[in-house]
VMD Tcl script that builds the backbone (N, CA, C; Angstrom):
set m [mol new atoms 549]
animate dup $m
set s [atomselect $m all]
$s set {name element resname resid chain x y z} {
  {N N MET 1 A 0.994 -1.181 0.039}
  {CA C MET 1 A 0.002 -0.157 0.035}
  {C C MET 1 A 0.843 1.186 -0.047}
  {N N ALA 2 A 0.297 2.282 -0.810}
  {CA C ALA 2 A 1.425 3.527 -1.037}
  {C C ALA 2 A 0.949 4.359 0.251}
  {N N ARG 3 A 2.276 4.833 0.885}
  {CA C ARG 3 A 2.346 5.715 1.981}
  {C C ARG 3 A 1.363 7.284 1.438}
  {N N SER 4 A 0.537 7.645 2.158}
  {CA C SER 4 A -0.316 8.866 1.874}
  {C C SER 4 A 0.747 9.987 2.127}
  {N N SER 5 A 0.614 10.962 1.102}
  {CA C SER 5 A 1.472 12.177 1.188}
  {C C SER 5 A 0.895 13.328 2.386}
  {N N ARG 6 A 1.598 14.074 2.868}
  {CA C ARG 6 A 1.157 15.155 3.688}
  {C C ARG 6 A 0.420 15.894 3.190}
  {N N LEU 7 A 0.669 16.179 1.563}
  {CA C LEU 7 A -0.148 17.207 0.809}
  {C C LEU 7 A -0.952 16.338 -0.096}
  {N N SER 8 A -2.320 16.018 0.423}
  {CA C SER 8 A -3.010 15.369 -0.566}
  {C C SER 8 A -3.498 16.007 -1.760}
  {N N THR 9 A -4.091 15.326 -2.636}
  {CA C THR 9 A -4.252 15.807 -3.968}
  {C C THR 9 A -5.352 16.976 -3.843}
  {N N SER 10 A -6.504 16.625 -2.859}
  {CA C SER 10 A -7.307 17.529 -2.483}
  {C C SER 10 A -6.736 18.743 -1.805}
  {N N VAL 11 A -5.614 18.736 -1.141}
  {CA C VAL 11 A -5.226 19.940 -0.478}
  {C C VAL 11 A -4.455 20.531 -1.606}
  {N N LEU 12 A -3.637 20.043 -2.496}
  {CA C LEU 12 A -2.972 20.766 -3.570}
  {C C LEU 12 A -3.938 21.367 -4.557}
  {N N LEU 13 A -5.132 20.755 -4.878}
  {CA C LEU 13 A -6.312 21.548 -5.769}
  {C C LEU 13 A -7.006 22.477 -5.128}
  {N N THR 14 A -6.929 22.672 -3.536}
  {CA C THR 14 A -7.505 23.540 -2.852}
  {C C THR 14 A -6.733 24.625 -3.127}
  {N N CYS 15 A -5.209 24.564 -2.782}
  {CA C CYS 15 A -4.335 25.367 -2.821}
  {C C CYS 15 A -4.018 26.148 -4.185}
  {N N ALA 16 A -4.575 25.292 -5.433}
  {CA C ALA 16 A -4.513 25.943 -6.430}
  {C C ALA 16 A -5.775 26.598 -7.039}
  {N N ALA 17 A -6.993 26.343 -6.400}
  {CA C ALA 17 A -8.290 27.112 -6.408}
  {C C ALA 17 A -8.112 28.474 -5.803}
  {N N ILE 18 A -7.568 28.354 -4.407}
  {CA C ILE 18 A -7.254 29.796 -3.901}
  {C C ILE 18 A -6.380 30.459 -4.300}
  {N N GLY 19 A -5.290 29.914 -4.882}
  {CA C GLY 19 A -4.170 30.613 -5.402}
  {C C GLY 19 A -4.684 31.598 -7.073}
  {N N VAL 20 A -5.446 30.571 -7.654}
  {CA C VAL 20 A -6.277 31.271 -9.006}
  {C C VAL 20 A -6.733 32.573 -8.591}
  {N N ALA 21 A -7.624 32.338 -7.677}
  {CA C ALA 21 A -8.776 33.303 -7.079}
  {C C ALA 21 A -7.885 34.466 -6.594}
  {N N THR 22 A -6.995 34.514 -5.748}
  {CA C THR 22 A -6.078 35.627 -5.290}
  {C C THR 22 A -4.996 36.008 -6.261}
  {N N GLY 23 A -4.751 35.209 -6.992}
  {CA C GLY 23 A -3.944 35.549 -8.288}
  {C C GLY 23 A -4.601 36.554 -8.941}
  {N N VAL 24 A -6.072 36.487 -9.211}
  {CA C VAL 24 A -6.848 37.632 -9.894}
  {C C VAL 24 A -6.849 38.737 -8.902}
  {N N VAL 25 A -6.848 38.651 -7.877}
  {CA C VAL 25 A -7.093 39.856 -7.060}
  {C C VAL 25 A -5.745 40.565 -7.156}
  {N N GLN 26 A -4.524 39.965 -7.125}
  {CA C GLN 26 A -3.299 40.786 -7.302}
  {C C GLN 26 A -3.011 41.120 -8.881}
  {N N ILE 27 A -3.810 40.631 -9.870}
  {CA C ILE 27 A -3.887 41.181 -10.979}
  {C C ILE 27 A -4.466 42.814 -10.853}
  {N N ALA 28 A -5.678 42.680 -10.179}
  {CA C ALA 28 A -6.481 43.975 -10.084}
  {C C ALA 28 A -5.499 45.106 -9.029}
  {N N ALA 29 A -4.671 44.463 -8.090}
  {CA C ALA 29 A -4.104 45.391 -7.293}
  {C C ALA 29 A -2.893 45.684 -8.141}
  {N N GLY 30 A -2.062 45.049 -9.032}
  {CA C GLY 30 A -1.325 45.545 -9.921}
  {C C GLY 30 A -1.730 46.682 -10.753}
  {N N ALA 31 A -3.113 46.515 -11.125}
  {CA C ALA 31 A -3.188 47.316 -12.247}
  {C C ALA 31 A -3.751 48.769 -11.546}
  {N N VAL 32 A -3.827 48.818 -10.530}
  {CA C VAL 32 A -4.582 50.135 -9.874}
  {C C VAL 32 A -3.110 50.694 -8.818}
  {N N SER 33 A -2.206 49.760 -8.874}
  {CA C SER 33 A -1.212 50.153 -8.020}
  {C C SER 33 A -0.172 51.450 -8.614}
  {N N GLY 34 A -0.174 51.080 -9.806}
  {CA C GLY 34 A 0.695 52.368 -10.371}
  {C C GLY 34 A -0.033 53.729 -10.301}
  {N N VAL 35 A -1.337 53.598 -10.634}
  {CA C VAL 35 A -2.084 55.017 -10.644}
  {C C VAL 35 A -1.861 55.410 -8.943}
  {N N VAL 36 A -2.213 54.465 -8.154}
  {CA C VAL 36 A -2.236 54.929 -6.661}
  {C C VAL 36 A -0.847 55.277 -6.249}
  {N N SER 37 A 0.217 54.755 -6.940}
  {CA C SER 37 A 1.646 55.405 -6.362}
  {C C SER 37 A 1.892 56.603 -6.902}
  {N N ALA 38 A 1.450 56.961 -8.033}
  {CA C ALA 38 A 1.638 58.352 -8.953}
  {C C ALA 38 A 0.677 59.287 -8.157}
  {N N THR 39 A -0.750 58.929 -7.988}
  {CA C THR 39 A -1.666 60.103 -7.434}
  {C C THR 39 A -1.595 60.205 -5.963}
  {N N VAL 40 A -1.697 59.247 -5.111}
  {CA C VAL 40 A -1.740 58.941 -3.824}
  {C C VAL 40 A -0.827 58.111 -3.127}
  {N N PRO 41 A 0.411 58.465 -3.157}
  {CA C PRO 41 A 1.283 57.439 -2.981}
  {C C PRO 41 A 1.312 57.082 -1.520}
  {N N LEU 42 A 0.760 57.771 -0.750}
  {CA C LEU 42 A 0.595 57.169 0.820}
  {C C LEU 42 A -0.260 56.276 1.140}
  {N N LEU 43 A -1.138 55.801 0.074}
  {CA C LEU 43 A -2.095 54.852 0.162}
  {C C LEU 43 A -1.697 53.393 -0.376}
  {N N TYR 44 A -0.219 53.491 -0.928}
  {CA C TYR 44 A -0.057 52.495 -1.631}
  {C C TYR 44 A 0.151 50.930 -0.782}
  {N N GLY 45 A 0.475 51.490 0.480}
  {CA C GLY 45 A 0.305 50.302 1.358}
  {C C GLY 45 A -0.696 49.311 1.534}
  {N N LEU 46 A -2.083 50.095 1.464}
  {CA C LEU 46 A -3.247 49.388 1.274}
  {C C LEU 46 A -3.204 48.449 0.198}
  {N N VAL 47 A -2.860 49.040 -0.917}
  {CA C VAL 47 A -2.790 47.994 -2.182}
  {C C VAL 47 A -1.837 46.923 -1.963}
  {N N LEU 48 A -1.001 47.133 -1.682}
  {CA C LEU 48 A 0.416 46.214 -1.531}
  {C C LEU 48 A -0.259 45.116 -0.469}
  {N N GLY 49 A -1.010 45.741 0.466}
  {CA C GLY 49 A -1.528 44.642 1.484}
  {C C GLY 49 A -2.309 43.137 0.951}
  {N N THR 50 A -2.594 43.374 -0.246}
  {CA C THR 50 A -3.475 42.354 -0.848}
  {C C THR 50 A -2.650 40.948 -0.992}
  {N N HIS 51 A -1.432 41.305 -0.906}
  {CA C HIS 51 A -0.483 40.217 -1.264}
  {C C HIS 51 A -0.350 39.024 0.032}
  {N N VAL 52 A -0.914 39.346 0.923}
  {CA C VAL 52 A -1.232 38.408 2.447}
  {C C VAL 52 A -2.183 37.671 2.069}
  {N N LEU 53 A -3.307 37.882 0.871}
  {CA C LEU 53 A -4.506 36.934 0.973}
  {C C LEU 53 A -4.317 35.515 0.593}
  {N N PRO 54 A -3.286 35.023 -0.268}
  {CA C PRO 54 A -3.043 33.620 -0.570}
  {C C PRO 54 A -2.923 32.869 0.383}
  {N N GLY 55 A -1.790 33.345 1.421}
  {CA C GLY 55 A -1.456 32.547 2.419}
  {C C GLY 55 A -2.525 32.336 3.648}
  {N N VAL 56 A -3.152 33.671 3.828}
  {CA C VAL 56 A -4.166 33.867 4.855}
  {C C VAL 56 A -5.221 32.733 4.514}
  {N N ILE 57 A -5.767 32.817 3.488}
  {CA C ILE 57 A -6.993 32.059 3.101}
  {C C ILE 57 A -6.439 30.580 2.751}
  {N N GLY 58 A -5.296 30.435 2.501}
  {CA C GLY 58 A -4.772 28.940 2.398}
  {C C GLY 58 A -4.693 28.361 3.829}
  {N N GLN 59 A -4.193 28.991 4.667}
  {CA C GLN 59 A -3.863 28.505 5.965}
  {C C GLN 59 A -5.122 28.297 6.763}
  {N N ALA 60 A -5.872 29.344 6.758}
  {CA C ALA 60 A -7.254 29.438 7.414}
  {C C ALA 60 A -8.356 28.332 7.115}
  {N N VAL 61 A -8.234 27.873 5.787}
  {CA C VAL 61 A -8.953 26.756 5.284}
  {C C VAL 61 A -8.428 25.722 5.581}
  {N N LEU 62 A -7.218 25.347 5.332}
  {CA C LEU 62 A -6.619 24.039 5.081}
  {C C LEU 62 A -5.706 23.650 6.539}
  {N N ARG 63 A -5.522 24.689 7.267}
  {CA C ARG 63 A -4.787 24.376 8.442}
  {C C ARG 63 A -3.550 23.540 8.503}
  {N N ALA 64 A -2.425 23.727 7.234}
  {CA C ALA 64 A -1.524 22.600 7.076}
  {C C ALA 64 A -0.062 23.126 6.771}
  {N N PRO 65 A 0.818 22.529 6.950}
  {CA C PRO 65 A 2.042 23.164 6.611}
  {C C PRO 65 A 2.021 23.292 5.184}
  {N N TRP 66 A 2.820 24.300 4.692}
  {CA C TRP 66 A 3.291 24.632 3.411}
  {C C TRP 66 A 2.303 25.273 2.426}
  {N N VAL 67 A 1.135 25.104 3.005}
  {CA C VAL 67 A -0.159 25.679 1.984}
  {C C VAL 67 A -0.041 27.213 1.786}
  {N N ALA 68 A 0.522 27.924 2.769}
  {CA C ALA 68 A 0.586 29.513 2.407}
  {C C ALA 68 A 1.688 29.400 1.225}
  {N N LEU 69 A 2.888 28.717 1.276}
  {CA C LEU 69 A 3.822 29.018 0.325}
  {C C LEU 69 A 3.399 28.626 -1.038}
  {N N ILE 70 A 2.626 27.662 -1.173}
  {CA C ILE 70 A 2.133 26.969 -2.281}
  {C C ILE 70 A 1.088 27.784 -2.736}
  {N N THR 71 A 0.108 28.119 -2.178}
  {CA C THR 71 A -0.758 28.979 -2.631}
  {C C THR 71 A -0.359 30.611 -3.125}
  {N N HIS 72 A 0.724 31.118 -2.344}
  {CA C HIS 72 A 1.380 32.358 -2.955}
  {C C HIS 72 A 2.024 31.977 -4.263}
  {N N VAL 73 A 2.564 30.975 -4.277}
  {CA C VAL 73 A 3.382 30.823 -5.663}
  {C C VAL 73 A 2.526 30.635 -6.661}
  {N N ILE 74 A 1.269 29.823 -6.589}
  {CA C ILE 74 A 0.363 29.844 -7.639}
  {C C ILE 74 A -0.158 31.143 -8.008}
  {N N ALA 75 A -0.579 32.099 -7.208}
  {CA C ALA 75 A -1.235 33.264 -7.243}
  {C C ALA 75 A -0.286 33.939 -8.017}
  {N N ALA 76 A 1.154 34.292 -7.628}
  {CA C ALA 76 A 2.129 34.903 -8.440}
  {C C ALA 76 A 2.247 34.469 -9.939}
  {N N LEU 77 A 2.220 33.194 -10.135}
  {CA C LEU 77 A 2.180 32.789 -11.584}
  {C C LEU 77 A 0.950 33.029 -12.137}
  {N N VAL 78 A -0.205 33.194 -11.481}
  {CA C VAL 78 A -1.338 33.618 -12.274}
  {C C VAL 78 A -1.449 35.241 -12.543}
  {N N ALA 79 A -0.744 35.971 -11.774}
  {CA C ALA 79 A -0.675 37.246 -11.846}
  {C C ALA 79 A 0.531 37.689 -12.974}
  {N N SER 80 A 1.425 36.763 -12.713}
  {CA C SER 80 A 2.521 36.858 -13.866}
  {C C SER 80 A 1.994 36.505 -15.140}
  {N N ALA 81 A 0.797 35.668 -15.499}
  {CA C ALA 81 A 0.642 35.432 -16.740}
  {C C ALA 81 A 0.052 36.728 -17.495}
  {N N VAL 82 A -0.455 37.402 -16.542}
  {CA C VAL 82 A -0.934 38.958 -17.228}
  {C C VAL 82 A -0.040 39.910 -17.150}
  {N N ALA 83 A 1.032 39.903 -16.400}
  {CA C ALA 83 A 2.130 40.858 -16.310}
  {C C ALA 83 A 3.511 40.168 -16.171}
  {N N PRO 84 A 3.930 39.349 -17.291}
  {CA C PRO 84 A 5.189 38.797 -17.343}
  {C C PRO 84 A 6.550 39.257 -16.926}
  {N N VAL 85 A 6.426 40.863 -17.092}
  {CA C VAL 85 A 7.647 41.705 -16.930}
  {C C VAL 85 A 7.774 41.670 -15.446}
  {N N TRP 86 A 6.588 41.249 -14.415}
  {CA C TRP 86 A 6.813 41.482 -13.229}
  {C C TRP 86 A 6.946 40.128 -12.513}
  {N N ILE 87 A 7.245 39.318 -13.183}
  {CA C ILE 87 A 7.445 37.906 -12.489}
  {C C ILE 87 A 8.387 37.799 -11.415}
  {N N GLY 88 A 9.525 38.308 -11.700}
  {CA C GLY 88 A 10.381 38.615 -10.531}
  {C C GLY 88 A 10.068 38.675 -9.386}
  {N N ARG 89 A 9.156 39.800 -9.295}
  {CA C ARG 89 A 8.950 40.770 -8.139}
  {C C ARG 89 A 7.346 40.040 -7.612}
  {N N TYR 90 A 6.892 39.242 -8.588}
  {CA C TYR 90 A 5.385 38.660 -8.247}
  {C C TYR 90 A 6.090 37.176 -7.387}
  {N N ILE 91 A 7.104 36.443 -7.942}
  {CA C ILE 91 A 7.543 35.481 -7.403}
  {C C ILE 91 A 8.567 35.699 -6.060}
  {N N GLY 92 A 8.895 36.634 -5.921}
  {CA C GLY 92 A 9.921 37.187 -4.929}
  {C C GLY 92 A 9.115 37.511 -3.857}
  {N N THR 93 A 8.019 38.276 -4.069}
  {CA C THR 93 A 6.813 38.694 -2.863}
  {C C THR 93 A 6.160 37.533 -2.186}
  {N N ALA 94 A 5.848 36.318 -3.377}
  {CA C ALA 94 A 5.057 35.369 -2.776}
  {C C ALA 94 A 6.042 34.365 -2.139}
  {N N LEU 95 A 7.627 34.306 -2.283}
  {CA C LEU 95 A 8.404 33.990 -1.460}
  {C C LEU 95 A 8.748 34.244 0.086}
  {N N LEU 96 A 8.765 35.716 -0.103}
  {CA C LEU 96 A 8.871 36.487 0.948}
  {C C LEU 96 A 7.509 36.333 1.930}
  {N N ILE 97 A 6.565 36.876 1.387}
  {CA C ILE 97 A 5.253 36.740 2.300}
  {C C ILE 97 A 4.756 35.453 2.757}
  {N N GLY 98 A 4.822 34.427 1.755}
  {CA C GLY 98 A 4.510 33.228 2.075}
  {C C GLY 98 A 5.431 32.513 3.077}
  {N N GLY 99 A 6.596 32.600 3.076}
  {CA C GLY 99 A 7.566 32.122 3.938}
  {C C GLY 99 A 7.585 32.806 5.383}
  {N N LEU 100 A 7.377 34.060 5.525}
  {CA C LEU 100 A 6.890 34.623 6.555}
  {C C LEU 100 A 5.654 34.067 7.260}
  {N N GLN 101 A 4.619 33.605 6.518}
  {CA C GLN 101 A 3.489 33.286 7.250}
  {C C GLN 101 A 3.715 31.749 7.398}
  {N N GLU 102 A 4.632 31.024 6.882}
  {CA C GLU 102 A 4.561 29.494 6.793}
  {C C GLU 102 A 5.530 29.681 8.315}
  {N N GLY 103 A 6.658 30.677 8.448}
  {CA C GLY 103 A 7.611 30.776 9.501}
  {C C GLY 103 A 6.761 30.944 10.746}
  {N N ILE 104 A 5.702 31.891 10.999}
  {CA C ILE 104 A 5.015 32.019 11.897}
  {C C ILE 104 A 4.025 30.865 12.443}
  {N N ALA 105 A 3.530 30.043 11.427}
  {CA C ALA 105 A 2.680 28.932 11.751}
  {C C ALA 105 A 3.492 27.948 12.210}
  {N N ALA 106 A 4.587 27.778 11.679}
  {CA C ALA 106 A 5.761 26.829 12.168}
  {C C ALA 106 A 6.085 26.930 13.694}
  {N N LEU 107 A 6.229 28.228 14.016}
  {CA C LEU 107 A 6.598 28.452 15.340}
  {C C LEU 107 A 5.725 27.629 16.682}
  {N N SER 108 A 4.186 27.479 15.912}
  {CA C SER 108 A 3.233 26.980 16.761}
  {C C SER 108 A 2.990 25.543 16.247}
  {N N ARG 109 A 4.073 24.987 15.458}
  {CA C ARG 109 A 4.284 23.709 15.167}
  {C C ARG 109 A 2.961 23.389 14.276}
  {N N TYR 110 A 2.353 24.409 13.640}
  {CA C TYR 110 A 1.086 24.462 12.855}
  {C C TYR 110 A 0.109 23.797 13.619}
  {N N ARG 111 A -0.045 24.379 15.008}
  {CA C ARG 111 A -1.353 23.538 15.844}
  {C C ARG 111 A -2.008 25.050 16.320}
  {N N ARG 112 A -1.756 25.995 16.129}
  {CA C ARG 112 A -2.600 27.342 16.439}
  {C C ARG 112 A -3.012 28.028 15.190}
  {N N TRP 113 A -4.483 27.940 15.140}
  {CA C TRP 113 A -4.978 28.676 14.253}
  {C C TRP 113 A -5.643 29.914 14.612}
  {N N ASP 114 A -5.564 30.615 15.850}
  {CA C ASP 114 A -6.430 31.534 16.312}
  {C C ASP 114 A -5.890 32.620 15.383}
  {N N ALA 115 A -7.076 33.660 15.382}
  {CA C ALA 115 A -6.847 34.882 14.603}
  {C C ALA 115 A -5.783 35.680 15.008}
  {N N TRP 116 A -5.412 35.699 16.309}
  {CA C TRP 116 A -4.277 36.728 16.797}
  {C C TRP 116 A -3.029 36.210 15.862}
  {N N ARG 117 A -2.964 34.655 15.659}
  {CA C ARG 117 A -1.711 34.599 15.182}
  {C C ARG 117 A -1.550 34.795 13.606}
  {N N PHE 118 A -2.830 35.130 12.825}
  {CA C PHE 118 A -2.854 35.652 11.702}
  {C C PHE 118 A -2.384 37.384 11.639}
  {N N TYR 119 A -3.055 37.688 12.539}
  {CA C TYR 119 A -2.734 39.186 12.791}
  {C C TYR 119 A -1.291 39.669 12.991}
  {N N LEU 120 A -0.705 38.796 13.945}
  {CA C LEU 120 A 0.767 39.080 14.304}
  {C C LEU 120 A 1.390 38.730 12.883}
  {N N SER 121 A 1.305 37.500 12.307}
  {CA C SER 121 A 1.962 37.692 10.837}
  {C C SER 121 A 1.713 38.692 10.003}
  {N N ALA 122 A 0.602 39.420 9.725}
  {CA C ALA 122 A 0.293 40.604 9.193}
  {C C ALA 122 A 1.004 41.805 9.502}
  {N N VAL 123 A 1.137 41.680 10.776}
  {CA C VAL 123 A 2.180 42.953 11.412}
  {C C VAL 123 A 3.680 42.547 11.079}
  {N N ILE 124 A 3.882 41.426 10.949}
  {CA C ILE 124 A 5.358 41.380 10.720}
  {C C ILE 124 A 5.361 41.229 9.052}
  {N N VAL 125 A 4.417 40.939 8.587}
  {CA C VAL 125 A 4.757 41.228 7.050}
  {C C VAL 125 A 5.019 42.519 6.525}
  {N N GLY 126 A 3.883 43.569 6.996}
  {CA C GLY 126 A 3.697 44.681 6.977}
  {C C GLY 126 A 5.030 45.732 7.296}
  {N N ALA 127 A 5.580 45.182 8.538}
  {CA C ALA 127 A 6.906 45.889 8.890}
  {C C ALA 127 A 8.097 45.499 8.036}
  {N N VAL 128 A 8.084 44.365 7.590}
  {CA C VAL 128 A 9.333 44.076 6.479}
  {C C VAL 128 A 9.154 44.754 5.501}
  {N N ILE 129 A 7.828 44.664 4.779}
  {CA C ILE 129 A 7.608 45.319 3.539}
  {C C ILE 129 A 7.847 46.709 3.721}
  {N N ALA 130 A 7.330 47.404 4.761}
  {CA C ALA 130 A 7.609 48.733 4.982}
  {C C ALA 130 A 9.014 49.164 4.983}
  {N N ALA 131 A 9.834 48.250 5.752}
  {CA C ALA 131 A 11.449 48.512 5.539}
  {C C ALA 131 A 11.976 48.792 4.420}
  {N N ALA 132 A 11.350 47.592 3.602}
  {CA C ALA 132 A 12.102 47.651 2.395}
  {C C ALA 132 A 11.525 48.777 1.385}
  {N N ILE 133 A 10.440 48.955 1.546}
  {CA C ILE 133 A 9.738 50.045 0.552}
  {C C ILE 133 A 10.423 51.472 1.192}
  {N N TRP 134 A 10.579 51.600 2.185}
  {CA C TRP 134 A 11.264 52.898 2.898}
  {C C TRP 134 A 12.522 53.550 1.881}
  {N N PHE 135 A 13.414 52.298 1.414}
  {CA C PHE 135 A 14.330 52.622 0.600}
  {C C PHE 135 A 13.873 52.795 -0.829}
  {N N ALA 136 A 13.204 51.909 -1.204}
  {CA C ALA 136 A 12.923 51.881 -2.663}
  {C C ALA 136 A 11.883 52.823 -3.075}
  {N N ALA 137 A 11.220 53.462 -2.334}
  {CA C ALA 137 A 10.382 54.653 -2.560}
  {C C ALA 137 A 10.895 55.822 -2.247}
  {N N ASP 138 A 11.792 56.070 -1.698}
  {CA C ASP 138 A 12.376 57.257 -1.039}
  {C C ASP 138 A 11.473 57.925 -0.132}
  {N N VAL 139 A 11.030 57.348 0.780}
  {CA C VAL 139 A 9.949 57.924 1.678}
  {C C VAL 139 A 10.235 58.963 2.430}
  {N N SER 140 A 11.587 59.288 2.451}
  {CA C SER 140 A 12.199 60.329 3.112}
  {C C SER 140 A 11.647 61.847 2.723}
  {N N ARG 141 A 11.300 61.635 1.433}
  {CA C ARG 141 A 10.753 62.685 0.603}
  {C C ARG 141 A 9.764 63.424 1.211}
  {N N PHE 142 A 8.870 62.508 1.861}
  {CA C PHE 142 A 7.625 63.168 2.636}
  {C C PHE 142 A 7.809 63.790 3.907}
  {N N PRO 143 A 6.967 64.614 4.332}
  {CA C PRO 143 A 7.065 65.096 5.631}
  {C C PRO 143 A 6.918 64.108 6.587}
  {N N VAL 144 A 7.502 64.640 7.748}
  {CA C VAL 144 A 7.186 63.567 8.826}
  {C C VAL 144 A 6.254 62.760 8.879}
  {N N TRP 145 A 5.072 63.441 8.947}
  {CA C TRP 145 A 3.813 63.145 9.202}
  {C C TRP 145 A 3.362 62.194 7.983}
  {N N GLY 146 A 3.779 62.421 6.646}
  {CA C GLY 146 A 3.493 61.711 5.809}
  {C C GLY 146 A 4.413 60.047 6.060}
  {N N GLN 147 A 5.643 60.261 6.401}
  {CA C GLN 147 A 6.301 59.196 6.629}
  {C C GLN 147 A 5.821 58.025 7.385}
  {N N ILE 148 A 5.005 58.803 8.677}
  {CA C ILE 148 A 4.245 58.036 9.535}
  {C C ILE 148 A 3.054 57.346 9.093}
  {N N VAL 149 A 2.407 58.023 8.370}
  {CA C VAL 149 A 1.296 57.539 7.535}
  {C C VAL 149 A 1.566 56.412 6.771}
  {N N TYR 150 A 2.486 56.791 5.763}
  {CA C TYR 150 A 2.924 55.749 4.728}
  {C C TYR 150 A 3.442 54.554 5.353}
  {N N VAL 151 A 4.228 54.358 6.740}
  {CA C VAL 151 A 4.647 53.339 6.961}
  {C C VAL 151 A 3.290 52.642 7.737}
  {N N SER 152 A 2.656 53.423 8.316}
  {CA C SER 152 A 1.496 52.691 9.175}
  {C C SER 152 A 0.508 51.995 8.058}
  {N N LEU 153 A 0.281 52.571 7.041}
  {CA C LEU 153 A -0.513 52.081 6.110}
  {C C LEU 153 A 0.095 50.786 5.479}
  {N N PHE 154 A 1.446 50.462 5.402}
  {CA C PHE 154 A 2.028 49.284 5.209}
  {C C PHE 154 A 1.648 48.327 6.133}
  {N N ILE 155 A 1.475 48.511 7.393}
  {CA C ILE 155 A 1.061 47.618 8.312}
  {C C ILE 155 A -0.320 47.309 8.537}
  {N N VAL 156 A -1.193 48.370 8.163}
  {CA C VAL 156 A -2.515 48.394 8.355}
  {C C VAL 156 A -3.166 47.657 7.173}
  {N N GLY 157 A -2.464 47.718 6.127}
  {CA C GLY 157 A -2.967 47.283 4.831}
  {C C GLY 157 A -3.196 45.934 5.123}
  {N N PRO 158 A -1.742 45.009 5.272}
  {CA C PRO 158 A -2.165 43.642 5.439}
  {C C PRO 158 A -2.770 43.093 6.473}
  {N N VAL 159 A -3.033 44.009 7.483}
  {CA C VAL 159 A -3.846 43.598 8.767}
  {C C VAL 159 A -5.582 43.593 8.080}
  {N N LEU 160 A -5.717 44.596 7.417}
  {CA C LEU 160 A -7.135 44.739 6.776}
  {C C LEU 160 A -7.306 43.723 5.959}
  {N N TRP 161 A -6.298 43.070 5.111}
  {CA C TRP 161 A -6.589 42.162 4.111}
  {C C TRP 161 A -6.667 40.839 4.773}
  {N N THR 162 A -6.020 40.557 5.981}
  {CA C THR 162 A -5.946 39.526 6.551}
  {C C THR 162 A -7.225 39.347 7.216}
  {N N ALA 163 A -7.868 40.244 7.876}
  {CA C ALA 163 A -9.449 40.435 8.387}
  {C C ALA 163 A -10.293 39.597 7.013}
  {N N ALA 164 A -10.078 40.199 6.138}
  {CA C ALA 164 A -10.895 39.840 4.642}
  {C C ALA 164 A -10.719 38.435 4.533}
  {N N GLY 165 A -9.265 37.968 4.343}
  {CA C GLY 165 A -8.814 36.374 4.040}
  {C C GLY 165 A -9.412 35.438 4.992}
  {N N LEU 166 A -9.489 36.032 6.576}
  {CA C LEU 166 A -9.777 35.095 7.410}
  {C C LEU 166 A -11.434 34.951 7.333}
  {N N GLY 167 A -11.981 36.112 6.888}
  {CA C GLY 167 A -13.570 36.067 6.438}
  {C C GLY 167 A -13.827 34.852 5.388}
  {N N VAL 168 A -13.060 35.182 4.362}
  {CA C VAL 168 A -13.373 34.285 3.252}
  {C C VAL 168 A -12.940 32.720 3.691}
  {N N GLY 169 A -11.857 32.802 4.475}
  {CA C GLY 169 A -11.452 31.567 4.724}
  {C C GLY 169 A -12.454 30.628 5.612}
  {N N SER 170 A -12.991 31.444 6.662}
  {CA C SER 170 A -14.095 31.088 7.429}
  {C C SER 170 A -15.402 30.521 6.823}
  {N N ALA 171 A -15.662 31.315 5.707}
  {CA C ALA 171 A -16.969 30.968 4.790}
  {C C ALA 171 A -16.707 29.827 4.013}
  {N N LEU 172 A -15.179 29.479 3.649}
  {CA C LEU 172 A -15.027 28.380 2.908}
  {C C LEU 172 A -15.016 27.108 3.800}
  {N N ARG 173 A -14.472 27.300 5.031}
  {CA C ARG 173 A -14.744 25.956 5.916}
  {C C ARG 173 A -16.059 25.718 6.242}
  {N N ARG 174 A -16.762 26.495 6.529}
  {CA C ARG 174 A -18.136 26.538 6.576}
  {C C ARG 174 A -19.024 26.021 5.781}
  {N N ALA 175 A -18.451 26.101 4.332}
  {CA C ALA 175 A -19.012 25.281 3.016}
  {C C ALA 175 A -18.357 24.086 2.890}
  {N N GLY 176 A -17.635 23.309 3.590}
  {CA C GLY 176 A -16.861 22.287 3.668}
  {C C GLY 176 A -15.531 22.216 2.742}
  {N N VAL 177 A -15.092 23.376 2.324}
  {CA C VAL 177 A -14.025 23.032 1.678}
  {C C VAL 177 A -12.729 22.327 1.843}
  {N N ALA 178 A -12.853 22.205 3.383}
  {CA C ALA 178 A -11.654 21.840 4.297}
  {C C ALA 178 A -12.042 20.523 4.587}
  {N N ARG 179 A -12.937 19.934 4.051}
  {CA C ARG 179 A -13.704 18.528 4.717}
  {C C ARG 179 A -12.573 17.474 3.983}
  {N N SER 180 A -12.213 16.552 4.948}
  {CA C SER 180 A -11.073 15.555 4.377}
  {C C SER 180 A -11.877 14.743 3.918}
  {N N PRO 181 A -10.882 14.139 2.696}
  {CA C PRO 181 A -11.414 13.058 1.974}
  {C C PRO 181 A -12.086 11.644 2.518}
  {N N ARG 182 A -12.998 11.039 2.192}
  {CA C ARG 182 A -13.324 9.830 2.618}
  {C C ARG 182 A -12.739 8.724 1.858}
  {N N ALA 183 A -12.479 7.742 2.817}
  {CA C ALA 183 A -11.269 6.740 2.571}
  {C C ALA 183 A -12.421 5.667 1.903}
}
mol reanalyze $m
mol bondsrecalc $m
mol representation Tube
mol addrep $m
């Protein structure tokens, strides 16, 4: 008898479905990010916060190791199909955010799925991205209040999108998406 995989076909298919759906969200975010960056750059963190969705929904539904990372990579590939020039950024972001989400879940040995854990992950993701963006976007050009708002929204954005992702994940669990296959 073959040994069962830790990542069953149903888990991988669920990751794929979530990845495709959240990849479409990333396509929409990518479409508006240039406009937001050029016209209201202080709000860019809210748009970039959408990148937490694949991992949040994947982990909220499946509550298993590796699902955040797998779902993020699939979402990145979907978004890259529309904007192939950004494939490096999409994959890099997927690995960074998915890796951070996996790391936070691994600290509890994938046994704690309380909402606070997801929000802690969102704050850490936001802080890491805010630090990276600080230099890339020359945030020092803003007045001090603008710098504070800019960095704060890079933390608030992932937190708000995490709340949305937890809502979607909860609805999918109630709908039976996470039901284990019958033998």
